[in-house]
C-alpha positions as CSV (number, residue, x, y, z in Angstrom):
1,M,39.1,71.7,160.1
2,S,36.1,69.5,159.4
3,L,36.2,66.1,157.7
4,H,34.4,67.8,154.5
5,S,37.2,70.4,154.5
6,V,39.7,67.8,154.5
7,T,38.4,65.6,152.6
8,R,37.6,68.5,149.7
9,R,41.4,70.1,149.8
10,G,42.4,66.2,149.0
11,V,40.1,65.8,146.1
12,L,41.7,69.2,145.3
13,K,45.2,67.7,145.0
14,A,44.3,64.8,143.5
15,A,42.7,66.8,140.7
16,L,45.8,68.7,140.3
17,A,48.5,65.8,140.5
18,A,46.2,63.9,137.6
19,A,46.3,67.4,136.0
20,A,50.1,66.8,135.8
21,V,50.3,64.0,134.8
22,V,47.8,64.2,131.8
23,N,49.9,67.8,131.0
24,Y,53.3,65.5,131.0
25,S,51.6,63.5,129.0
26,A,50.6,65.4,126.0
27,A,53.8,67.4,126.0
28,A,55.8,64.5,125.9
29,A,53.6,62.5,122.9
30,F,53.8,66.4,121.0
31,L,57.7,66.2,121.5
32,S,57.8,62.8,120.5
33,T,56.5,63.7,117.1
34,Y,59.8,65.3,116.4
35,G,61.3,62.4,116.8
36,P,63.2,60.8,114.3
37,A,60.3,57.9,112.7
38,P,62.3,56.9,109.0
39,L,60.0,55.6,106.2
40,D,60.7,52.5,104.9
41,R,63.5,52.4,102.4
42,P,62.3,51.7,98.9
43,R,64.4,49.8,96.3
44,P,66.6,52.5,93.8
45,Y,64.8,53.8,90.6
46,E,65.2,50.2,88.3
47,G,64.2,52.9,85.1
48,E,65.8,54.0,82.1
49,L,67.7,56.9,82.5
50,P,66.0,59.8,80.3
51,P,68.4,61.3,77.2
52,A,69.1,65.3,78.3
53,L,71.0,67.7,75.1
54,P,71.4,71.2,77.5
55,P,72.7,73.2,74.7
56,A,76.6,74.8,75.3
57,G,74.4,78.4,75.8
58,M,72.3,76.6,78.9
59,A,73.7,78.6,82.5
60,A,72.3,78.3,85.7
61,F,73.1,81.2,88.4
62,R,71.3,81.5,92.1
63,I,69.9,84.3,93.6
64,P,69.5,84.5,97.0
65,T,66.5,86.4,98.5
66,G,66.2,86.1,102.2
67,F,66.1,83.7,104.6
68,N,64.1,82.5,108.0
69,H,66.0,81.8,110.7
70,R,64.8,77.9,111.9
71,T,66.1,74.8,113.7
72,A,66.7,70.9,111.8
73,A,63.7,70.7,114.1
74,F,61.4,72.3,112.2
75,G,62.4,70.6,108.6
76,Y,62.4,67.3,109.4
77,R,62.1,64.8,111.9
78,G,64.9,64.2,113.8
79,G,67.0,67.2,113.1
80,P,68.3,68.3,116.4
81,F,66.6,71.5,118.0
82,S,70.7,72.7,118.5
83,D,70.7,72.8,115.1
84,Q,70.0,76.4,114.1
85,R,69.8,76.5,110.4
86,D,68.6,79.4,108.1
87,F,65.9,78.4,105.5
88,A,66.5,80.2,102.3
89,S,64.7,82.1,99.8
90,T,66.2,81.6,96.2
91,A,65.5,82.2,93.1
92,V,67.0,80.9,90.2
93,L,67.6,81.8,86.5
94,V,68.5,79.4,83.8
95,T,69.2,81.2,80.4
96,H,69.0,79.3,77.3
97,P,68.8,79.9,74.1
98,R,65.2,79.5,73.5
99,G,64.5,82.0,76.8
100,D,65.5,82.6,80.2
101,L,62.9,81.3,83.6
102,L,63.2,81.9,86.8
103,I,62.3,79.6,89.0
104,D,60.5,80.4,92.2
105,T,61.0,84.3,93.3
106,G,62.0,84.7,96.8
107,L,61.1,87.1,98.7
108,G,60.8,90.8,96.7
109,R,60.2,94.4,96.9
110,Q,57.2,94.9,99.0
111,I,57.8,91.6,101.2
112,D,57.5,94.1,104.5
113,A,54.3,95.0,103.2
114,Q,53.0,91.8,101.9
115,F,54.4,90.0,105.1
116,H,51.1,91.6,107.1
117,L,49.2,89.7,105.1
118,L,50.0,86.6,106.8
119,P,47.6,85.2,109.3
120,A,48.6,86.6,112.8
121,S,50.5,83.3,114.1
122,L,52.4,82.6,111.1
123,Q,54.1,86.1,111.6
124,A,54.9,85.7,115.2
125,L,57.1,82.6,113.9
126,T,58.8,83.7,111.5
127,Q,61.5,86.0,111.4
128,Y,63.0,86.9,108.1
129,R,66.0,88.6,106.7
130,K,66.0,90.4,103.2
131,L,69.7,89.6,101.5
132,G,67.7,91.2,97.9
133,A,64.8,91.0,95.4
134,A,65.9,88.9,92.6
135,A,64.6,91.8,90.4
136,D,67.0,94.6,92.0
137,Q,69.9,91.8,91.6
138,L,69.1,90.9,88.2
139,D,68.9,95.4,87.6
140,A,72.6,95.6,89.4
141,V,74.0,93.0,86.7
142,G,72.5,94.4,83.9
143,Y,69.8,91.4,83.2
144,D,67.6,92.2,80.4
145,P,64.1,90.9,82.1
146,A,62.6,90.9,78.4
147,A,65.1,88.2,78.3
148,L,62.7,86.2,80.5
149,R,60.8,83.8,79.3
150,G,58.7,83.2,82.5
151,L,58.4,82.5,86.3
152,L,58.2,79.0,87.3
153,L,56.7,78.1,90.1
154,T,57.5,75.1,92.4
155,H,54.6,76.1,94.1
156,A,52.6,79.1,94.8
157,H,52.8,79.6,98.4
158,W,53.7,83.0,99.9
159,D,57.8,83.1,100.1
160,H,58.3,81.5,96.5
161,T,56.0,84.5,95.1
162,S,56.2,87.2,96.6
163,G,58.6,88.9,93.7
164,V,55.4,87.8,91.1
165,A,54.8,92.0,91.0
166,D,58.3,93.0,90.5
167,F,57.8,90.9,87.1
168,P,55.2,92.6,85.6
169,G,53.8,91.4,82.6
170,V,56.6,87.9,83.0
171,P,54.6,84.7,82.0
172,V,53.9,82.9,85.4
173,L,54.0,79.4,84.7
174,L,51.7,76.4,86.8
175,P,49.7,73.1,86.5
176,Q,46.3,74.2,86.8
177,S,45.4,72.3,89.7
178,E,48.1,75.2,91.2
179,R,46.4,78.3,89.9
180,D,43.2,76.5,91.1
181,F,44.6,76.7,94.4
182,I,45.8,79.9,94.1
183,A,42.0,81.2,92.8
184,A,40.0,79.4,95.8
185,G,42.0,81.6,98.2
186,G,44.1,80.5,101.4
187,A,46.7,81.8,104.0
188,F,50.0,80.5,102.4
189,T,49.0,82.2,98.8
190,Q,47.7,85.7,99.7
191,F,51.1,87.7,97.7
192,I,50.7,85.8,94.4
193,S,46.7,86.6,95.3
194,A,46.6,90.0,95.9
195,T,49.3,91.0,92.9
196,P,47.6,92.8,90.3
197,N,47.0,91.4,86.6
198,V,49.2,88.2,86.9
199,N,50.0,86.9,83.3
200,Y,49.5,82.9,84.1
201,Q,50.0,80.3,81.6
202,V,49.3,77.1,82.5
203,Y,50.9,74.3,81.0
204,D,50.3,70.2,81.0
205,F,52.3,67.1,81.8
206,E,51.7,66.1,78.3
207,D,55.0,64.2,78.2
208,G,55.5,60.7,79.2
209,P,57.3,59.1,82.5
210,Y,60.1,60.5,83.9
211,L,62.6,58.7,86.6
212,G,59.8,57.0,88.3
213,F,57.2,60.1,87.7
214,S,54.3,58.9,85.7
215,R,54.3,62.5,83.6
216,S,56.1,65.2,82.8
217,H,56.6,68.5,80.9
218,D,59.5,69.2,79.1
219,V,60.3,72.6,79.1
220,Y,62.8,73.0,76.6
221,G,62.4,69.8,74.7
222,D,65.8,69.0,74.7
223,G,65.7,66.9,77.9
224,A,67.7,70.2,79.9
225,L,64.9,71.4,82.2
226,V,62.2,68.7,82.9
227,V,58.9,69.3,85.2
228,V,57.3,66.2,86.9
229,P,54.0,66.7,88.8
230,A,54.4,65.9,93.0
231,P,51.2,67.0,94.8
232,G,50.9,67.1,98.4
233,H,52.0,70.2,100.2
234,T,50.0,71.9,97.7
235,P,48.0,71.2,95.1
236,G,50.0,71.8,91.5
237,S,53.7,71.1,93.9
238,V,56.2,70.3,91.0
239,I,59.9,69.2,90.8
240,A,62.4,70.7,88.5
241,F,64.6,68.2,87.5
242,M,67.5,70.7,85.9
243,T,71.0,68.8,83.5
244,L,73.2,71.4,82.8
245,P,76.1,71.2,79.9
246,D,78.9,70.1,82.0
247,N,76.3,66.7,82.7
248,R,75.5,67.6,86.3
249,R,71.8,67.1,87.3
250,F,69.8,68.4,90.1
251,A,66.8,67.8,91.9
252,L,64.9,71.2,92.8
253,V,62.7,69.9,94.3
254,G,61.1,72.7,96.0
255,D,59.1,72.3,99.4
256,L,58.6,68.0,99.1
257,A,61.2,68.8,101.6
258,W,62.4,71.4,103.8
259,Q,65.8,70.2,104.4
260,R,67.9,67.6,102.3
261,E,67.8,65.1,105.2
262,G,63.8,64.9,104.5
263,I,65.0,63.0,100.9
264,T,68.6,61.5,101.9
265,Q,66.9,60.6,105.6
266,L,63.6,59.6,104.6
267,E,62.0,61.7,107.7
268,E,58.9,63.9,107.0
269,R,58.2,66.8,108.2
270,P,57.0,66.8,112.0
271,W,53.1,66.2,112.8
272,L,52.3,69.8,113.1
273,A,54.1,71.2,110.5
274,R,52.3,68.7,107.8
275,L,49.4,69.6,109.7
276,Q,49.4,73.1,109.1
277,D,51.7,73.3,105.5
278,D,50.8,70.1,103.6
279,I,47.6,69.7,101.6
280,D,48.1,65.9,102.0
281,P,50.7,64.5,103.9
282,G,50.0,60.9,102.1
283,Q,50.7,62.4,98.7
284,V,54.1,64.3,100.2
285,R,55.3,60.9,101.6
286,D,54.8,58.8,98.3
287,N,57.3,61.4,96.2
288,L,59.5,61.7,99.2
289,L,59.8,57.7,98.4
290,R,60.2,58.7,95.1
291,M,62.6,61.0,94.9
292,Y,64.8,58.9,97.5
293,A,64.9,56.3,94.8
294,V,66.1,58.6,92.2
295,A,68.3,59.5,94.4
296,Q,69.7,56.0,95.1
297,R,69.7,55.1,91.8
298,L,71.8,58.8,90.8
299,P,74.2,59.7,93.8
300,D,75.8,62.2,92.1
301,M,72.4,64.1,92.3
302,I,72.6,67.6,93.7
303,L,69.2,67.6,96.3
304,A,67.8,71.1,96.1
305,P,65.2,71.4,98.2
306,A,63.9,75.1,98.1
307,H,64.8,76.3,101.5
308,D,68.1,74.5,102.0
309,A,71.4,76.8,100.7
310,R,73.0,73.1,100.6
311,G,72.0,72.4,97.5
312,F,71.9,75.7,95.3
313,A,75.4,76.4,96.9
314,N,76.7,74.1,93.8
315,L,75.4,77.0,91.8
316,P,77.1,80.0,90.7
317,L,75.8,83.5,92.4
318,L,74.5,86.1,89.8
319,S,77.2,88.5,88.8
């Protein structure tokens, strides 16, 4: 064997060893982005508690439409990979003397056909299970869709808007920034973009500060359902604060966090999820801190991230 061959073989071995070290280091660095990294805890919210006078005729019901198989690690930093969770897609029916609202629509009647509009990478990572479209569940209990004042979106991503097509003509209520986000197109808003003749109704945040958020929109004018801007996941993401006649308070936070540990433990989504899913992770972080401060002031408030069935379990099933 020539000296040249020995030298070349040694260089090759050294190169392979170096590549293995680099690959191991890269894998370790990537896995570390799933490790716990809690944000610094802010002081509890110290402002006045806003009044709420929900009428006796108000109620709210959960309508589970399906779920995706995930793990806690997918939902928040520090979540165990071994903790299998079903990420819910739940609509909430709010009945009120001034008109009923459906908050998000979950998975609709056309989800199987709509699903193919999503990027192939997202399809490959998503295993959804249908439980029944909100429109079908409303039909099954004899609910008159004419009573719906509107569909109030926490944001316009596919798993929140799949059922918009099932409610033709019903106004879709959203802020202008989310309407612009839909109009701009994008991989995650294709369901609502592909729905013809959507009756968009834009609302403004014309009311004052609310629980540490700078602006608000009092939907009914009685404090029972107050929407605040919480951009970051999408430009027009919102949180809906709901107070029921029995004085229970809910925070329907949409996708500000995917699981409630995102708020209670102040853990952001893992790096890759933030990169792919959040328009502005810095804004998400700021709103997580605000929501944590509110939760510390109101420990009995029920936190209901859109994909965490535990919060919605505090509402009765539609029946």
